[in-house]
Structures are given as C-alpha cells and as structure tokens.
C-alpha positions as CSV (number, residue, x, y, z in Angstrom):
1,M,65.9,27.6,37.6
2,S,64.4,25.2,35.1
3,N,65.0,21.5,35.1
4,E,67.0,21.7,31.9
5,A,69.2,24.4,33.3
6,I,69.9,22.3,36.4
7,H,70.7,19.3,34.3
8,D,73.2,21.3,32.2
9,E,74.8,22.7,35.3
10,L,75.2,19.3,36.9
11,G,76.8,18.0,33.7
12,R,79.3,20.7,33.8
13,V,80.1,20.0,37.4
14,R,80.7,16.3,36.7
15,V,83.1,17.1,33.8
16,G,84.9,19.7,35.9
17,L,85.5,17.2,38.8
18,R,86.9,14.6,36.5
19,F,89.1,16.5,34.2
20,S,90.0,19.7,36.2
21,G,93.7,20.3,35.6
22,G,94.0,17.2,33.5
23,K,96.4,16.8,30.6
24,E,95.8,14.7,27.4
25,V,98.7,12.3,26.8
26,H,99.2,10.1,23.8
27,F,101.0,6.8,23.9
28,K,101.9,4.6,20.9
29,I,101.2,1.0,22.1
30,I,103.2,-2.0,20.7
31,G,101.9,-5.5,20.6
32,M,98.1,-5.1,20.1
33,H,96.4,-7.0,17.4
34,C,92.8,-7.5,18.5
35,A,90.0,-5.7,20.4
36,T,90.7,-7.6,23.5
37,C,94.3,-6.3,23.5
38,S,93.1,-2.7,23.5
39,L,90.7,-3.4,26.4
40,T,93.5,-5.0,28.4
41,V,95.8,-2.0,27.8
42,Q,93.0,0.3,28.7
43,R,92.4,-1.5,32.0
44,A,96.1,-1.4,32.7
45,L,96.3,2.3,32.2
46,M,93.2,3.0,34.3
47,S,94.9,1.2,37.2
48,V,97.7,3.8,37.3
49,D,97.4,6.5,40.0
50,G,96.6,9.9,38.4
51,V,94.9,8.5,35.3
52,L,91.4,10.1,35.0
53,S,90.4,8.5,31.7
54,A,91.9,6.2,29.1
55,S,90.9,5.2,25.6
56,V,92.9,2.8,23.5
57,S,92.5,2.3,19.7
58,M,93.7,-0.9,18.1
59,A,93.3,0.7,14.6
60,S,95.9,3.4,15.4
61,D,97.8,1.5,18.1
62,E,97.4,4.6,20.2
63,A,96.2,5.3,23.7
64,V,94.7,8.7,24.7
65,V,95.0,9.2,28.4
66,I,93.7,12.1,30.5
67,V,96.0,12.4,33.5
68,D,96.4,14.5,36.7
69,L,100.0,15.6,36.4
70,T,100.2,16.2,40.2
71,R,99.8,12.4,40.7
72,F,100.6,10.7,37.4
73,E,104.1,9.2,36.8
74,Y,105.1,8.1,33.3
75,S,107.3,5.3,34.6
76,K,104.3,3.7,36.5
77,A,102.2,3.8,33.3
78,L,105.0,2.1,31.4
79,R,105.3,-0.6,34.0
80,A,101.5,-1.2,34.1
81,V,101.4,-1.6,30.3
82,Q,104.4,-3.9,30.4
83,R,102.9,-6.0,33.2
84,A,99.8,-6.5,30.9
85,G,102.1,-7.9,28.3
86,Y,102.4,-4.9,25.9
87,D,104.8,-2.0,25.6
88,I,104.8,1.8,25.0
89,Y,106.9,3.0,22.1
90,R,109.6,5.3,23.4
91,E,113.0,6.7,22.4
92,S,116.3,7.4,24.2
93,V,118.8,10.1,23.8
94,T,122.2,10.5,25.6
95,L,123.4,14.1,26.3
96,T,127.0,14.6,27.0
97,L,127.7,17.7,29.2
98,R,130.9,19.6,29.4
99,S,131.0,19.2,33.1
100,L,128.8,17.4,35.6
101,E,129.7,17.0,39.3
102,P,128.1,14.2,41.4
103,E,126.3,16.7,43.6
104,E,124.7,18.2,40.4
105,A,123.0,14.9,39.5
106,N,119.8,15.7,41.5
107,T,119.6,19.1,39.8
108,V,119.6,17.5,36.3
109,T,117.0,14.9,37.4
110,R,114.7,17.6,38.8
111,A,115.0,19.7,35.7
112,L,113.9,16.7,33.6
113,C,110.8,15.9,35.6
114,I,108.6,17.1,32.8
115,P,105.7,15.5,30.9
116,G,106.8,12.9,28.5
117,V,109.9,11.7,30.3
118,F,109.9,8.0,31.4
119,N,113.3,7.7,33.0
120,V,116.5,9.7,33.5
121,V,119.9,8.1,34.2
122,V,122.7,10.6,35.2
123,N,126.3,9.4,35.1
124,P,128.7,12.0,36.5
125,V,131.7,9.8,35.7
126,N,131.4,10.4,31.9
127,H,129.3,13.6,32.2
128,S,126.3,12.0,30.4
129,V,122.6,12.0,30.9
130,M,120.5,9.2,29.3
131,I,116.8,10.1,28.9
132,T,114.0,7.8,27.8
133,Y,111.0,9.8,26.6
134,N,107.7,9.8,24.7
135,P,108.4,11.3,21.2
136,L,104.7,12.2,20.9
137,E,105.2,14.8,23.7
138,T,108.8,16.0,23.6
139,S,111.9,15.8,21.5
140,D,115.7,15.6,22.0
141,N,116.0,19.3,21.1
142,E,113.5,20.2,23.8
143,L,115.4,18.1,26.4
144,R,118.6,19.7,25.4
145,A,117.1,23.1,25.8
146,I,115.9,22.2,29.3
147,I,119.3,21.0,30.4
148,E,121.0,24.1,29.1
149,S,118.5,26.3,30.7
150,A,119.4,24.6,34.0
151,G,123.0,26.0,33.6
152,F,124.7,23.0,31.9
153,R,126.4,23.0,28.5
154,V,125.6,20.1,26.2
155,I,128.5,19.2,23.9
156,N,127.0,16.1,22.2
157,V,123.6,14.6,21.5
158,A,123.5,10.9,20.6
159,K,120.2,9.2,19.6
160,A,119.7,5.5,18.9
161,D,118.1,6.4,15.6
162,A,119.3,9.7,14.2
163,G,117.2,11.9,12.0
164,D,113.5,12.8,11.8
165,F,110.9,10.1,11.3
166,D,107.3,9.3,11.7
167,V,106.5,7.8,15.1
168,D,103.6,5.7,13.7
169,R,105.8,4.2,11.0
170,K,108.6,3.6,13.5
171,A,106.4,1.7,15.9
172,V,104.9,-0.4,13.1
173,E,108.4,-1.1,11.7
174,T,109.5,-2.3,15.2
175,D,106.7,-4.9,15.3
176,L,107.1,-5.9,11.6
177,R,110.8,-6.5,12.1
178,D,110.0,-9.1,14.9
179,I,107.5,-10.8,12.6
180,R,109.9,-10.9,9.7
181,N,112.7,-12.5,11.8
182,R,110.3,-15.2,13.0
183,L,109.1,-15.8,9.4
184,I,112.6,-16.2,8.2
185,V,113.0,-19.1,10.5
186,A,109.5,-20.6,9.9
187,A,109.4,-20.5,6.1
188,P,112.4,-22.8,5.3
189,L,111.5,-25.2,8.1
190,T,107.9,-25.5,6.8
191,A,109.2,-26.0,3.3
192,L,111.3,-28.9,4.5
193,I,108.3,-30.5,6.1
194,F,106.4,-30.3,2.8
195,A,109.5,-31.8,1.1
196,L,109.5,-34.7,3.6
197,E,105.8,-35.1,3.0
198,A,106.4,-35.6,-0.7
199,L,109.1,-38.1,0.0
200,S,106.8,-40.0,2.3
201,I,104.0,-40.0,-0.3
202,A,106.5,-41.5,-2.8
203,R,107.4,-44.1,-0.1
204,L,111.1,-43.0,-0.3
205,I,111.2,-42.6,3.5
206,P,109.3,-44.6,6.2
207,D,106.5,-43.0,8.1
208,A,108.3,-43.2,11.4
209,L,111.3,-41.3,10.1
210,Y,109.0,-38.7,8.5
211,A,107.2,-38.2,11.9
212,V,110.5,-37.8,13.8
213,L,112.0,-35.4,11.3
214,S,108.8,-33.4,11.2
215,F,108.7,-33.2,14.9
216,A,112.3,-31.8,14.9
217,L,111.4,-29.2,12.2
218,A,108.1,-28.2,13.8
219,T,109.6,-27.6,17.2
220,P,111.4,-24.3,16.4
221,V,108.4,-23.1,14.4
222,Q,106.2,-23.7,17.4
223,F,108.4,-22.3,20.1
224,Y,110.2,-19.5,18.2
225,S,108.2,-18.4,15.3
226,G,104.9,-19.1,17.1
227,M,106.1,-17.7,20.4
228,R,104.2,-14.4,19.7
229,F,100.9,-16.3,19.9
230,V,102.0,-18.3,23.1
231,R,103.0,-15.1,24.9
232,G,99.8,-13.4,23.8
233,A,97.8,-16.3,25.2
234,V,99.7,-16.3,28.5
235,R,99.2,-12.6,29.0
236,A,95.5,-12.9,28.1
237,F,95.2,-15.7,30.7
238,R,97.1,-13.6,33.3
239,N,94.6,-10.8,32.7
240,A,91.6,-13.1,33.0
241,T,90.6,-12.8,29.3
242,A,90.9,-14.5,25.9
243,N,91.9,-13.3,22.5
244,M,92.9,-14.7,19.1
245,D,96.3,-15.6,20.5
246,T,94.4,-17.9,22.9
247,L,92.8,-19.8,20.0
248,V,96.0,-20.2,18.0
249,A,98.0,-21.2,21.0
250,L,95.4,-23.8,22.2
251,G,95.1,-25.3,18.8
252,T,98.8,-25.6,17.9
253,L,100.0,-26.6,21.4
254,S,97.3,-29.2,21.7
255,A,98.3,-30.8,18.4
256,Y,102.0,-30.5,19.2
257,I,101.9,-31.9,22.8
258,F,99.6,-34.7,21.8
259,S,101.9,-35.7,18.9
260,V,104.9,-35.6,21.2
261,L,103.2,-37.9,23.7
262,V,102.3,-40.3,20.8
263,L,105.9,-40.3,19.6
264,L,107.0,-41.2,23.1
265,H,104.4,-44.0,23.3
266,V,102.8,-42.3,26.3
267,L,99.5,-42.1,24.3
268,S,98.2,-44.1,21.4
269,G,97.0,-42.5,18.3
270,E,98.3,-40.6,15.2
271,V,100.7,-37.7,15.5
272,F,99.6,-34.5,13.9
273,F,102.7,-34.0,11.8
274,R,102.9,-37.3,10.0
275,L,101.0,-39.1,7.3
276,K,98.9,-42.3,7.7
277,R,98.2,-44.7,4.9
278,R,95.0,-46.7,5.2
279,N,93.7,-48.9,2.4
280,N,96.1,-47.3,-0.1
281,N,94.4,-43.9,0.6
282,L,96.4,-41.1,1.9
283,H,95.0,-39.3,5.0
284,T,96.9,-36.3,6.3
285,H,96.9,-35.8,10.0
286,W,99.4,-33.0,10.6
287,A,99.3,-29.4,11.5
288,L,101.8,-26.6,11.8
289,P,101.8,-23.7,14.4
290,G,99.7,-20.9,13.0
291,D,97.6,-23.0,10.7
C-alpha cells in the first residue's frame, strides 16, 4: 500500500473515531456580541460530557455541536452555557392530557427523552406536562404526537407565543427588547444631565448642585442601563478572559467610583460628571456609562 493510501486510510480512521454515531445539534445563543463571547461559549459547550465538537458563530448567534447521544444531555449543555454567562434560546409548551395518574408520570418523562428536549415537568394534579425544548430540533406538534403515541390523549396545547415564527428573528427580538427597555431609562436621564449642564454653563445653578444632581441621574444609567456591560465584564473575568464589555465596564466604573469618592471628600480632584471653570474657560470633566 502506498504512503498516500495509508495517509488517507488513517484520516478516515480519525474521523470515524471522533464522530461515529454523532449527531449535529444547532443551538441559538443569546447574549453574544464579540468574538471572545463565541470562544467562551464554545469552551463551555466543549466541557459538556458527550460533546465531540463545537463551533460557535457570533455572526449568526448559532452553535453547531456534534454530540454522542448516548452520553450527551441537553440540560447539562444549557447549564454550561448559563454558567458561562450566556443562554440558549428555547421554547416551552404545556400539554394538557385527558387523564394522567401519578404512576404514569415516569412513562411520560421517558417518552419525552428525545433529542431537543431540555426539561420535562409532569403535574398529575392538573394532568399537564410542561416541556422546554429546542425549536431548531423539534416542535410542539412533534411533542404532542410523541405523547399521544405513548397512549395519552392531549386535549389542549398552550404555548407562550402562539403561531409560527422565525427562530432567528425571535432570538434577536428577545435581546433587542432588553436593550430597548434599558435605553428607555437611559435616554431621558442623559437628556436631563445635558439640561443641567446648560444651566450650569449659564451659571443658573452652582457647580456643587450640578455635580450632586448629575450623580443621582448617572447612577441608574450606570447600574441599570449599563448593567449589560458590567455583567459581561464579570462573566469574562470569571472565564479568565476579556472582551469589549471589560473595556466599557472598566472605563465607566472607574470614572463613576472615582467621582463618588471625590463627592464624599474621600479623594481630592474633579468629579467626572460635573463642570469646572478655570480662568473663565469651560473645561468638561464628565462621562456617562457607555461613552
């Protein structure tokens, strides 16, 4: 056998050992916004038992994972991603059965041990089964069919969001809704700070009052609207890495904490959300979270 043939044969053996019996699974990841985020999620997924390979794309917010179904558990993958500070987009459906005895709960749970299901909660009291699943792999119709094939009759299907929709769009909308809510708080508070600046320039309010009021207005911007950056920096630190959140959080928190210490007369200097007049020239020394 030639060297080239031996090399080809070894290549096939390596691939076979790694992916034999493997299944390709797609997850929509929520919370990524830089290359470091995708690497962090990838490492988290690779730490899960049964994961043979993982590739995470920030552009599509999607993870492609090759898993060994005999060892892989969806709930463990979810916990690993959440521990890294991110989340996997999933949906829930509640199926109401005509009858469900307590001793039949295990039968329902076993029937729903299929690829794509993260969690199953069986409640024999109200004859309901709540299923959390990956919409990229299964659907409420398929889950209903599985339950009915196990000998139960489904009389009602209740989804949190009824109707068909694009999973990519839904995941993006979830993240954008959080950003919008934080912006709604930050925008008017920031506008008020600019208004106070104008009053200070016109010498209608003293600098000390301007500094205190700006501190009061900047605080919710820093710790509510800017909390996305702080949380991102914390999870990056926890995963022994750094990202854009780290830069934003370090900059805004440094300015904020220093300014608070100056206001409390712990340190001397100029606060970073007030104005200082020197020789009739106006020098701005203030910053807002996210700037």
